[in-house]
C-alpha positions in Angstrom: 4.0 -0.2 17.4 3.0 3.1 19.4 0.6 4.5 16.7 -1.7 7.5 17.9 -4.7 6.7 19.4 -7.6 6.7 16.6 -9.8 9.8 16.9 -12.6 8.2 14.9 -14.4 11.7 14.2 -11.1 12.9 12.7 -10.4 9.7 10.8 -13.9 9.9 9.0 -13.2 13.3 8.1 -10.0 12.5 6.3 -11.7 9.6 4.6 -14.4 11.9 2.9 -13.8 12.1 -0.9 -11.8 15.1 -1.8 -13.7 18.2 -3.0 -10.8 20.1 -4.3 -7.2 19.5 -5.7 -5.2 17.0 -3.6 -1.7 17.3 -2.7 -0.4 14.1 -3.5 2.6 11.7 -3.5 2.9 8.7 -5.8 4.4 5.4 -4.7 4.8 3.1 -7.6 6.6 -0.2 -8.9 6.6 1.7 -12.3 8.5 -1.1 -14.2 6.5 -3.8 -12.7 3.8 -3.9 -15.6 2.8 -1.2 -17.6 -0.4 0.5 -15.9 1.7 2.5 -13.5 3.1 4.6 -16.3 -0.6 5.3 -17.3 -1.6 6.3 -13.7 1.6 8.5 -13.3 0.9 10.3 -16.4 -2.9 10.9 -15.9 -1.9 12.3 -12.2 0.8 14.6 -13.6 -1.4 16.0 -16.4 -4.6 16.7 -14.1 -5.0 20.0 -12.7 -7.0 18.3 -9.8 -3.8 16.6 -8.6 -0.8 18.6 -7.3 2.1 15.7 -7.3 4.6 16.7 -4.7 6.9 13.5 -5.2 7.1 10.3 -6.9 8.8 7.2 -5.2 10.0 4.0 -6.7 8.6 1.0 -5.1 10.1 -2.3 -4.8 8.9 -5.4 -6.6 10.2 -8.7 -7.9 8.8 -10.9 -10.7 9.8 -13.2 -13.5 8.6 -11.5 -16.3 11.1 -8.4 -15.6 13.8 -11.0 -14.6 14.4 -8.9 -11.2 17.3 -10.1 -9.1 15.1 -9.2 -6.0 12.9 -6.1 -4.7 15.8 -3.8 -4.9 16.6 -4.6 -8.5 12.9 -3.6 -9.1 12.9 -0.5 -7.2 15.9 0.5 -9.3 14.3 -0.5 -12.6 11.1 1.6 -11.3 13.2 4.6 -10.5 14.8 4.6 -13.9 11.4 4.4 -15.7 9.9 7.2 -13.7 12.7 9.2 -15.1 11.9 8.2 -18.5 8.6 9.1 -18.2 9.2 12.7 -16.8 11.7 13.1 -19.7 8.6 12.9 -22.2 6.2 14.8 -19.9 4.6 17.7 -22.1 4.6 19.9 -18.9 7.3 20.9 -16.2 7.4 18.7 -13.3 9.0 20.5 -10.1 8.5 17.9 -7.4 11.0 15.3 -6.0 11.8 11.8 -7.4 13.2 9.4 -4.6 14.5 5.9 -4.5 12.5 3.4 -2.1 13.2 0.3 -0.4 15.7 -2.3 -1.6 13.8 -5.1 0.2 10.6 -6.0 1.7 9.8 -5.7 5.4 10.9 -8.7 7.7 8.2 -7.9 10.1 5.7 -5.1 10.8 7.8 -3.5 13.7 10.9 -3.2 11.4 10.9 -0.4 9.0 13.2 -0.7 5.8 15.2 2.6 5.5 15.1 4.4 2.2 15.2 8.1 0.7 11.5 7.8 -0.2 10.4 7.0 3.3 12.4 9.8 4.7 10.9 12.4 2.1 7.3 11.1 2.9 7.8 11.8 6.6 9.2 15.5 5.6 6.3 16.0 3.3 3.7 14.9 5.7 4.8 17.1 8.2 5.3 20.1 5.7 1.7 19.9 4.8 0.1 21.5 7.9 -3.7 22.0 7.6 -4.5 19.6 4.7 -4.2 16.0 4.0 -1.6 14.4 2.1 -2.8 11.8 -0.3 -0.6 8.9 -1.2 -1.4 6.9 -4.3 0.0 3.6 -3.2 0.2 1.8 -6.7 2.5 -1.2 -5.6 3.8 -3.0 -2.6 3.5 -0.9 0.5 6.9 -1.0 1.8 8.0 2.8 1.7 4.5 3.8 2.9 4.6 1.4 5.8 8.1 2.1 6.6 7.5 5.8 6.9 4.4 5.2 9.3 6.5 2.7 11.6 9.7 5.0 11.5 7.3 8.2 12.3 4.1 6.9 13.8 2.8 10.7 14.2 2.2 10.8 10.5 -0.6 8.5 10.7 -2.8 11.6 11.6 -1.8 13.7 8.5 -1.9 11.3 5.4 -4.6 9.3 3.6 -3.2 6.0 1.8 -5.0 5.2 -1.4 -4.0 1.7 -2.0 -4.7 -0.8 -4.4 -4.9 -4.4 -4.0 -6.8 -7.7 -3.1 -10.4 -8.5 -3.7 -13.8 -7.3 -2.2 -14.3 -8.2 1.0 -17.1 -10.5 0.5 -14.8 -12.6 -1.4 -12.9 -13.6 1.5 -9.3 -13.4 0.4 -7.0 -10.6 -0.4 -4.5 -12.6 -2.6 -2.9 -10.2 -5.0 0.4 -9.0 -6.1 0.6 -5.9 -4.4 -0.2 -7.1 -1.0 1.4 -10.3 -1.0 4.8 -9.0 -2.1 4.7 -7.3 1.5 2.3 -8.5 3.7 4.0 -7.0 6.7 3.6 -3.5 5.0 0.1 -4.3 3.9 -0.8 -5.2 7.7 0.9 -1.9 8.8 -1.3 0.1 6.5 -4.4 -1.7 7.8 -3.8 -2.0 11.4 -2.0 1.3 12.3 -5.2 3.5 12.1 -3.8 5.9 9.2 -6.7 6.6 6.8 -6.9 4.3 4.0 -9.1 4.4 0.9 -9.0 0.8 -0.3 -9.6 0.1 -3.9 -9.7 -4.0 -4.4 -8.1 -5.0 -7.8 -10.2 -8.1 -8.7 -13.8 -7.0 -9.7 -13.2 -3.4 -8.9 -10.3 -1.6 -10.8 -10.0 -4.7 -12.8 -13.0 -3.0 -14.9 -10.6 -0.6 -16.2 -9.7 -2.5 -19.2 -8.6 -1.2 -22.8 -7.6 -2.5 -26.0 -5.0 -2.0 -28.5 -7.5 -0.5 -31.2 -8.7 2.0 -28.5 -5.3 3.0 -27.5 -4.4 3.3 -31.3 -7.3 5.8 -31.7 -6.9 7.7 -28.7 -3.2 7.4 -27.3 -0.9 6.8 -30.2 -0.1 10.1 -31.9 -0.7 12.0 -28.6 3.1 13.2 -28.3 6.1 11.4 -27.2 4.6 10.1 -24.4 1.3 9.1 -26.0 3.6 7.1 -28.6 5.5 5.5 -25.7 2.4 4.5 -23.6 0.8 2.8 -26.9 4.5 1.1 -27.4 4.3 -0.1 -23.8 0.9 -1.8 -24.3 1.2 -3.1 -27.7 4.8 -4.7 -26.8 3.1 -6.2 -23.4 -0.3 -7.4 -24.6 -0.4 -10.3 -27.2 -2.4 -9.4 -30.3 -5.1 -11.8 -30.0 -9.1 -11.6 -30.9 -11.0 -10.2 -28.2 -7.9 -9.3 -25.8 -8.1 -6.6 -23.4 -5.8 -5.4 -20.4 -6.6 -4.1 -17.0 -4.9 -0.5 -16.4 -5.6 -1.5 -12.6 -3.5 1.6 -11.5 -5.7 4.4 -13.2 -8.2 3.6 -10.3 -6.6 5.5 -7.3 -5.8 8.7 -9.1 -9.3 8.5 -10.8 -10.6 8.6 -7.2 -9.0 11.8 -6.4 -9.5 13.6 -9.7 -13.3 13.0 -9.4 -14.8 10.8 -6.6 -18.2 10.8 -8.5 -16.4 8.3 -11.2 -16.6 5.7 -8.2 -18.7 4.1 -5.5 -17.7 3.9 -2.1 -18.4 3.4 1.8 -17.2 3.4 5.0 -16.6 0.0 6.8 -14.4 -1.6 9.3 -10.6 -1.9 8.7 -10.1 -5.8 7.3 -7.8 -8.0 9.1 -5.1 -9.5 6.9 -4.9 -13.1 8.3 -2.9 -16.1 7.3 -3.5 -17.9 4.0 -4.4 -14.7 2.3 -8.0 -14.5 4.1 -9.7 -11.4 5.0 -10.8 -11.4 8.9 -13.3 -8.8 10.2 -13.9 -7.3 13.7 -16.7 -4.6 14.1 -14.5 -2.7 16.7 -11.9 -1.8 14.2 -11.3 1.7 12.9 -12.8 2.7 9.6 -11.7 2.5 6.3 -13.3 3.6 3.0 -13.6 0.9 0.4 -14.4 1.5 -3.1 -16.9 -0.8 -4.8 -17.0 0.5 -8.3 -15.4 2.5 -10.8 -16.7 4.2 -13.8 -14.4 2.8 -16.6 -15.5 5.1 -19.3 -15.4 8.3 -17.5 -11.7 7.6 -16.1 -10.5 6.8 -19.5 -12.3 9.4 -21.2 -10.7 12.1 -19.0 -7.2 10.4 -19.5 -7.4 10.6 -23.5 -8.6 14.0 -23.3 -5.6 15.1 -21.0 -3.3 13.4 -23.4 -4.9 15.2 -26.6 -4.7 18.6 -24.7 -0.9 18.4 -24.0 0.3 16.7 -27.2 
């Protein structure tokens, strides 16, 4: 692909943690699990994030009995609609369907309303970076970059998946659902803030008693989020659930809730192994999230708007 040459100084600038409210689009496989719903609500209620659009990302898994990635995308689209109906504030942004299949190769985009809308928004936000909260498979985002490579210099992708680089592997649901799309994100030179799942956002664990106290009773949306958790997670002693997808929004709301540094973009090799090349362009990798501060902010916002 003919992506624009990487201007390292400009890329490093776009990888600086945000110091003011951000313009954001959310790309989420919202019905794949239950943490997307928490992340979407957190972003929509925060005054540090201006959500311009929400896209339904494809997914395919046995627990949701999907017939394929397009089926998962459609489930996610309808779940986003359910969340917005319960939202205690007005949302005026767009909602768009995403890809109905995964990429067949890194050079071939998958057409979708989400990819087209992302291209439009990236070109419209002149003078400011458009942040993409990528909470699922990266098909929609990568397809937009392949279809219109010029937007690589206009957006910053905050993506979630894989393990820390020192672990040696990136085997993870988000990346492995569409490895071609993941490679586009890390190879294209677009600004990437990478939040590993295992050992990093995995720290964002909560329990049924905590949600019963701080989420249940916080309006219609709070009761819905509590019911999602209680129906998804078995009631067993000591059981908790990682709410992975709260991490990207937490990074944008207050980067001080995370620790991160710049390093070379990893190479996503075969067999789910990271490769490294010191000549590669930089990415920002998050190494720690402050679980308590992210959840505290989330609970406070739910109470504020109930």
